[in-house]
Every structure is written in C-alpha cells, then in structure tokens.
C-alpha positions as CSV (number, residue, x, y, z in Angstrom):
1,M,-67.0,-29.9,-72.6
2,Q,-68.1,-33.5,-71.9
3,V,-66.3,-36.4,-70.2
4,Q,-66.8,-39.9,-71.6
5,K,-65.3,-43.2,-70.7
6,L,-63.2,-44.8,-73.4
7,S,-65.6,-47.2,-75.1
8,S,-64.5,-47.9,-78.7
9,E,-61.5,-48.9,-80.9
10,A,-61.9,-45.6,-82.7
11,Q,-61.7,-43.6,-79.5
12,L,-58.6,-45.7,-78.5
13,K,-56.8,-44.9,-81.7
14,A,-57.7,-41.2,-81.5
15,S,-56.5,-41.1,-77.9
16,R,-53.2,-42.7,-78.7
17,S,-52.7,-40.2,-81.6
18,F,-53.6,-37.3,-79.3
19,L,-51.1,-38.2,-76.6
20,A,-48.4,-39.2,-79.1
21,R,-48.0,-35.5,-80.0
22,D,-45.9,-35.2,-76.9
23,P,-44.9,-38.6,-75.8
24,I,-42.4,-37.4,-73.2
25,V,-44.9,-35.3,-71.2
26,N,-47.7,-37.8,-71.8
27,V,-45.6,-41.0,-71.2
28,L,-47.8,-42.3,-68.3
29,P,-51.3,-41.9,-69.8
30,L,-50.0,-43.0,-73.2
31,G,-48.6,-46.2,-71.7
32,D,-52.0,-46.9,-70.1
33,L,-53.5,-47.0,-73.6
34,Y,-51.5,-50.1,-74.5
35,K,-51.8,-53.7,-73.2
36,P,-51.3,-55.0,-70.7
37,L,-51.8,-51.8,-68.7
38,L,-55.0,-51.0,-70.7
39,N,-56.5,-54.1,-69.0
40,V,-56.0,-52.5,-65.5
41,S,-56.8,-48.9,-66.4
42,E,-59.9,-46.8,-66.8
43,I,-59.6,-44.1,-69.5
44,Y,-61.7,-40.9,-69.5
45,L,-61.8,-38.4,-72.4
46,A,-62.6,-34.7,-72.3
47,I,-64.5,-34.0,-75.5
48,E,-65.1,-30.5,-77.0
49,N,-66.9,-30.1,-80.3
50,T,-66.3,-33.9,-81.0
51,A,-62.5,-33.5,-80.5
52,I,-60.5,-35.0,-77.7
53,V,-58.9,-32.2,-75.7
54,G,-57.8,-34.1,-72.6
55,I,-57.3,-37.6,-71.2
56,A,-57.2,-39.0,-67.7
57,S,-56.2,-42.6,-66.8
58,I,-57.0,-44.4,-63.5
59,Y,-54.4,-47.1,-63.1
60,R,-55.7,-49.8,-60.8
61,A,-53.0,-52.5,-60.7
62,H,-51.9,-51.4,-57.2
63,P,-54.0,-51.2,-53.9
64,T,-53.8,-47.4,-54.1
65,P,-54.9,-46.3,-57.6
66,S,-53.1,-43.6,-59.5
67,I,-54.5,-40.8,-61.7
68,V,-52.4,-39.3,-64.6
69,F,-53.4,-36.8,-67.2
70,G,-52.7,-35.9,-70.8
71,A,-54.4,-32.6,-71.7
72,T,-53.8,-29.5,-73.8
73,N,-55.1,-27.0,-71.1
74,E,-56.0,-26.7,-67.5
75,D,-59.7,-26.4,-68.2
76,A,-59.7,-29.9,-69.6
77,K,-57.8,-31.3,-66.6
78,Q,-60.1,-29.5,-64.2
79,V,-63.2,-31.0,-65.8
80,L,-61.6,-34.5,-65.8
81,I,-60.7,-34.2,-62.1
82,E,-64.2,-33.2,-61.2
83,N,-65.6,-36.2,-63.0
84,I,-63.2,-39.0,-62.3
85,L,-62.8,-38.3,-58.5
86,E,-66.4,-39.6,-58.3
87,K,-64.9,-43.0,-59.2
88,M,-62.3,-42.9,-56.4
89,A,-63.0,-44.4,-53.0
90,S,-60.5,-42.5,-50.9
91,D,-56.7,-42.4,-51.2
92,F,-55.0,-42.1,-54.6
93,I,-51.7,-41.2,-56.2
94,S,-51.0,-38.6,-58.9
95,L,-47.8,-37.6,-60.7
96,L,-48.0,-34.0,-62.0
97,P,-45.9,-31.0,-62.9
98,P,-45.4,-28.8,-59.8
99,D,-47.8,-26.1,-60.8
100,E,-50.7,-28.5,-61.4
101,A,-51.0,-29.9,-57.9
102,R,-53.2,-27.0,-57.1
103,L,-55.9,-28.3,-59.4
104,F,-56.7,-30.9,-56.8
105,K,-56.9,-28.4,-53.9
106,K,-60.7,-28.2,-53.9
107,Y,-61.2,-31.9,-54.0
108,A,-58.4,-33.7,-52.1
109,T,-55.9,-33.3,-49.2
110,V,-52.2,-34.0,-49.8
111,L,-51.0,-36.7,-47.4
112,R,-47.5,-37.1,-48.8
113,C,-45.4,-35.4,-51.5
114,H,-41.9,-35.8,-52.9
115,K,-40.0,-34.3,-55.8
116,E,-38.8,-36.3,-58.9
117,F,-37.1,-35.6,-62.1
118,Q,-38.1,-37.0,-65.4
119,M,-34.9,-38.0,-67.3
120,I,-34.8,-39.0,-71.0
121,T,-32.4,-40.2,-73.7
122,R,-32.7,-40.9,-77.3
123,A,-29.3,-42.5,-77.7
124,P,-28.1,-44.2,-74.5
125,R,-24.3,-44.3,-74.1
126,E,-22.4,-47.5,-74.2
127,V,-20.7,-48.4,-70.9
128,E,-18.1,-51.1,-70.2
129,T,-19.9,-54.0,-68.5
130,S,-17.8,-56.9,-69.8
131,D,-17.0,-58.1,-66.2
132,V,-20.7,-58.3,-65.3
133,E,-22.8,-61.2,-66.6
134,I,-26.2,-59.8,-67.6
135,S,-29.2,-61.9,-68.7
136,R,-32.7,-61.1,-69.9
137,V,-35.3,-62.5,-67.5
138,G,-37.3,-65.3,-69.1
139,S,-40.9,-66.1,-68.5
140,R,-40.0,-69.1,-66.4
141,E,-38.2,-66.8,-64.0
142,L,-41.1,-64.5,-63.3
143,E,-41.8,-65.9,-59.9
144,A,-38.1,-65.5,-58.9
145,L,-38.2,-61.9,-60.2
146,N,-41.4,-61.2,-58.3
147,Q,-39.9,-62.6,-55.1
148,F,-36.8,-60.4,-55.6
149,Y,-39.0,-57.3,-55.9
150,V,-41.2,-58.2,-53.0
151,N,-38.2,-58.9,-50.8
152,H,-36.8,-55.5,-51.7
153,H,-40.1,-53.6,-51.2
154,A,-40.3,-52.3,-54.8
155,E,-43.5,-50.3,-54.4
156,A,-43.9,-49.6,-58.1
157,W,-43.7,-53.3,-59.1
158,T,-46.6,-55.5,-60.1
159,P,-46.2,-58.8,-62.1
160,I,-48.4,-57.5,-64.9
161,Q,-45.5,-55.1,-65.8
162,F,-43.4,-58.2,-66.9
163,K,-45.7,-58.5,-69.9
164,T,-45.0,-54.8,-70.9
165,G,-41.5,-55.3,-72.0
166,P,-38.0,-56.6,-71.2
167,Y,-36.4,-57.1,-67.8
168,Y,-32.6,-57.7,-67.3
169,C,-30.9,-59.0,-64.3
170,V,-27.6,-60.1,-62.7
171,K,-27.5,-63.3,-60.7
172,H,-25.3,-64.5,-57.9
173,E,-25.3,-68.3,-57.2
174,G,-28.4,-68.6,-59.3
175,K,-30.4,-65.9,-57.5
176,I,-31.3,-62.5,-58.9
177,V,-29.4,-59.7,-57.0
178,S,-30.0,-56.8,-59.4
179,A,-32.7,-56.1,-62.0
180,A,-34.1,-53.4,-64.2
181,G,-37.2,-53.3,-66.3
182,V,-40.0,-51.2,-67.7
183,H,-43.3,-49.7,-66.5
184,I,-44.5,-48.7,-70.0
185,V,-43.6,-49.5,-73.6
186,T,-45.3,-47.7,-76.5
187,P,-44.3,-47.3,-80.2
188,Q,-42.9,-43.9,-79.4
189,I,-41.4,-44.1,-75.8
190,A,-40.5,-46.6,-73.1
191,H,-40.5,-45.7,-69.4
192,L,-38.0,-47.6,-67.2
193,G,-38.6,-48.6,-63.6
194,N,-38.0,-51.2,-60.9
195,I,-34.3,-50.7,-61.0
196,V,-33.2,-52.4,-57.8
197,T,-30.0,-54.0,-56.5
198,D,-29.7,-56.0,-53.3
199,E,-27.8,-54.0,-50.7
200,A,-25.1,-56.6,-50.3
201,F,-24.2,-56.3,-54.0
202,R,-24.3,-52.5,-54.5
203,G,-21.2,-50.6,-55.8
204,Q,-20.3,-53.4,-58.3
205,G,-21.9,-51.8,-61.3
206,F,-24.8,-54.3,-61.5
207,A,-27.5,-51.6,-61.8
208,T,-25.5,-49.8,-64.4
209,A,-25.1,-53.0,-66.4
210,C,-28.8,-54.0,-66.2
211,T,-30.0,-50.5,-67.1
212,A,-27.5,-50.2,-69.9
213,A,-28.7,-53.5,-71.4
214,L,-32.3,-52.5,-71.1
215,A,-31.9,-49.0,-72.6
216,K,-29.9,-50.4,-75.5
217,D,-32.6,-53.0,-76.2
218,L,-35.4,-50.4,-76.2
219,A,-33.4,-47.7,-78.1
220,S,-32.7,-50.2,-80.9
221,K,-36.3,-49.9,-81.8
222,R,-36.0,-46.1,-82.0
223,R,-37.9,-45.4,-78.9
224,I,-37.3,-42.4,-76.5
225,I,-36.2,-43.8,-73.2
226,S,-37.7,-42.1,-70.1
227,L,-37.6,-42.6,-66.3
228,Y,-38.5,-40.9,-63.1
229,V,-36.1,-40.5,-60.2
230,K,-36.3,-38.8,-56.8
231,V,-34.4,-35.6,-56.8
232,D,-32.4,-36.5,-53.7
233,N,-31.3,-39.9,-55.1
234,A,-27.8,-38.7,-56.1
235,P,-26.3,-42.2,-56.9
236,A,-29.2,-43.1,-59.2
237,I,-29.0,-39.7,-61.0
238,H,-25.3,-40.2,-61.5
239,L,-25.9,-43.6,-62.9
240,Y,-28.5,-42.3,-65.4
241,E,-26.3,-39.4,-66.5
242,K,-23.5,-41.8,-67.1
243,L,-25.8,-43.7,-69.4
244,G,-26.7,-40.5,-71.3
245,F,-29.9,-39.5,-69.6
246,T,-30.6,-35.8,-69.1
247,K,-33.1,-34.0,-66.9
248,S,-36.3,-33.2,-68.8
249,R,-38.8,-31.8,-66.3
250,D,-39.8,-31.6,-62.6
251,I,-42.5,-33.9,-61.3
252,R,-44.4,-34.1,-58.0
253,F,-45.4,-37.5,-56.7
254,L,-48.5,-36.9,-54.6
255,V,-50.5,-39.2,-52.3
256,M,-53.9,-37.6,-51.7
257,R,-57.1,-38.3,-49.9
258,K,-60.4,-37.4,-51.4
259,K,-62.4,-34.9,-49.4
260,V,-65.8,-35.9,-48.2
261,D,-68.6,-33.5,-48.7
262,G,-70.0,-32.2,-45.4
C-alpha cells in the first residue's frame, strides 16, 4: 500500500466517487474535496493495486489543523496516519468513531476529548417561525457575520466557510443576534455548523428559525443534512430533533499532540 498526495483532476474525481459511497460517514473528508475547502486542505490517498482504499485530509484553515479520514479498513487508516503525521508540527484535531482513537496511540498523546453525536435528516420538518424575521446573510454582511462569531467565540468558524453555502440570521436593531450556516456542502450532503445565538436573545426560537430555514434550503436540492453536536448539549439536541434530525453515530472530538521520537 502506497500513500500519495492528491495531484490530478483524475485523482480528485476518483476520490470524490470513493467517499460518496457513504457520504454520511465520510462527510468531513468529502467536503474537503470541494472548493473552497479544497483550497485549504491537503489530501492524501492510500493506494493499493492502483485503487484508492483510503483518504485522509489535513484541513488547515484554523491555527490548529484537523485530520479526518475516509477509508474502507483500519489498515488503510493506519498507513495514512503513519505518513501524514510527518506533515504535522505538533498539536492537531481529529474527529473519529470511538473505537478508532486507538489508531493514534503510538504516535500522539490525547490532550482533550469530548463526545459528540452525528445527527442527520433527509426531510427536515416544517416548524412555525412566522413571528421571527429570518434573512439570508448577503456577501456585503460578511464582516458583520464574522464579528458576530468572533464576539461569541465560535471556534469552528472561519470566513472561508461563508463561500461554502448559505447562512441565515435573525437581526435585532440591525445587528445579527442569531445565525446558522454550513461547514460543508457537496452534491450528496451538507454539514451544518456555527449555530449561535447571543445569550440575551436565547429562548425566543431564533436558532430554531435560522436552522429550519437553512435545512429547508439545503434539502430542496435533495441533499442529506448532517451536523455534529456535543452529547451533553441537551437544548441543541432537542432543537435538532424538533426539526427532524435523528442520531446517526457517536463521534470523538480529539485534540492531540504529536509524540517526539526520543
């Protein structure tokens, strides 16, 4: 088995096809194969007998890079880990099924870990939001949206994500007080994120309204809608279940530090 860095349009198309076999499990690496995230990602392929058997993506839009995998077996993931950790300076993030965290044991130390659910829907439910004025965030409002997320310490936000897909918001006196958007949009699946409401405006249905508008927009194009949520965030889980999301699988969010030889 060999590891190659993605280097051609033919490899890109083959990689997308490989991951699209299971877009729910592969949502993160699949998303990194589409612009604009492709511009800030390094893609590595595990090749066996000329066929792709595994994919790893290093997403570098944040100060701490993240590694995600799409592979058919643990052998491919192990080979990818051994190779791509050579490209990592020190700390990194990875999101994995619970039983796969052990694949890093030889190479990295876990600094922090928390549990998340992946939740999905193919047909989001309609909810009554007529008393909430929702608007799609326009390109001229990007700086205002960015400032809103910065002020609210949205760790997963980076302005490049605005180019990925739609963002919806609620405003009060002309200022954004609640917003929801996407991390990833591909032809098969969209992954929601950056769902934030100012503390002073919580409990008024603003996050529900923004997320409902967003999910309806994306589902109209026949995409699966996915998101990750911390398992102890009961209010958010209730909101998503209200919108028709169901729990799909368990995820571990790991912050790790590369071990230094010797």
